[in-house]
C-alpha positions in Angstrom: 0.0 0.0 0.0 1.4 3.4 -0.9 2.7 5.8 1.7 0.8 8.7 0.1 -2.4 8.2 -1.8 -3.4 11.3 -3.9 -6.3 13.1 -2.5 -8.0 16.1 -4.0 -7.3 18.1 -0.8 -3.6 18.0 -2.0 -4.6 19.9 -5.2 -3.1 23.3 -5.8 -5.7 24.3 -8.3 -3.5 23.8 -11.3 -3.7 20.5 -13.2 -0.1 20.6 -14.4 1.3 21.3 -10.9 -1.0 18.5 -9.5 0.5 16.1 -12.1 4.0 17.1 -11.0 3.1 16.5 -7.3 1.6 13.1 -8.2 4.8 12.1 -10.0 6.9 13.1 -7.0 4.6 11.1 -4.7 5.0 8.1 -7.0 8.8 8.3 -6.8 8.6 8.5 -3.0 6.3 5.5 -2.9 8.7 3.5 -5.1 11.3 4.1 -2.4 8.9 3.3 0.4 7.8 0.0 -1.1 11.4 -1.0 -1.7 12.3 -0.1 1.9 9.3 -2.2 3.1 10.7 -5.1 1.2 14.2 -4.6 2.5 15.4 -3.4 -0.9 15.7 0.3 -0.1 19.4 0.4 -0.6 19.1 -1.2 -4.0 16.9 1.6 -5.4 17.9 4.7 -3.4 20.5 6.0 -5.9 18.0 5.7 -8.8 15.1 7.2 -6.9 17.2 10.1 -5.5 18.5 11.0 -8.9 15.0 10.9 -10.5 13.5 12.8 -7.6 16.3 15.4 -7.6 16.0 16.0 -11.3 12.2 16.1 -11.3 12.1 18.4 -8.3 14.4 20.9 -10.1 12.2 20.7 -13.2 9.0 21.1 -11.1 10.4 24.1 -9.2 11.3 25.9 -12.4 7.8 25.2 -13.8 6.1 26.3 -10.6 8.2 29.5 -10.4 7.4 30.3 -14.1 3.7 29.8 -13.3 3.9 32.2 -10.4 5.8 34.8 -12.5 3.0 34.6 -15.2 0.3 35.3 -12.6 2.3 38.0 -10.8 2.2 36.0 -7.6 3.4 38.4 -4.8 5.0 35.7 -2.7 7.2 34.4 -5.5 10.5 35.6 -3.9 9.7 33.7 -0.6 8.7 30.6 -2.6 11.9 30.7 -4.6 13.9 31.0 -1.4 12.1 27.9 0.1 12.8 26.0 -3.1 16.5 26.9 -3.0 16.7 25.9 0.7 15.1 22.5 -0.1 17.5 21.9 -3.0 20.5 22.7 -0.8 19.2 20.3 1.9 18.4 17.6 -0.7 21.8 17.9 -2.4 23.5 17.6 1.0 21.6 14.4 1.7 22.2 13.1 -1.8 25.9 13.6 -1.4 25.9 12.0 2.0 24.0 9.0 0.7 26.3 8.7 -2.3 29.3 8.6 0.0 27.7 6.0 2.2 27.6 8.4 5.2 23.9 7.8 6.0 22.4 4.9 7.9 18.8 4.1 6.8 19.1 6.5 3.9 15.8 5.6 2.4 14.0 6.4 5.7 15.8 9.8 6.0 15.0 10.7 2.4 11.3 9.6 2.8 11.1 11.7 6.0 12.7 14.7 4.4 10.2 14.6 1.5 7.2 13.9 3.8 8.1 16.9 5.9 8.5 19.0 2.8 5.2 17.9 1.5 3.4 18.8 4.8 5.2 22.2 5.2 5.5 23.3 1.6 3.0 21.7 -0.7 0.1 21.6 1.8 0.7 25.1 3.1 2.9 27.3 1.0 1.7 26.0 -2.4 -1.9 26.2 -1.3 -1.5 30.0 -1.0 -1.0 30.4 -4.7 -4.2 28.3 -5.2 -6.1 30.9 -3.2 -4.4 33.7 -5.2 -5.4 32.1 -8.5 -8.9 31.6 -7.3 -9.2 35.2 -6.2 -7.8 36.4 -9.5 -10.3 34.3 -11.4 -13.1 35.9 -9.4 -11.9 39.4 -10.1 -11.7 38.6 -13.9 -15.3 37.4 -14.1 
């Protein structure tokens, strides 16, 4: 059973960003399933590369969306993205060097915490902004 099942309450009101978030959850679930079966170490390098690459792509797309809609909190959002990337890269390097015990658990926890703090709170703010803009344009 997946760690995260997509729920519409996770939606940020933009189908493209929701697809991105779903893909990120699927990658996390791949790692979770492997860890449950005692195979986490066998897939972590692959998952962390895919997750890192996709996260960078997603952040670029999300920031471009925010720029197009003149989202006022874009600078804070960019700063949060940059902080996450720095933390993620540090963990990726530590994992690659073999400096992390239970790396799959640490990575899963890092992403789960990010999901709760960033996606479910910070990203939801641009959903509200888009909704309010749509109301004003009607």
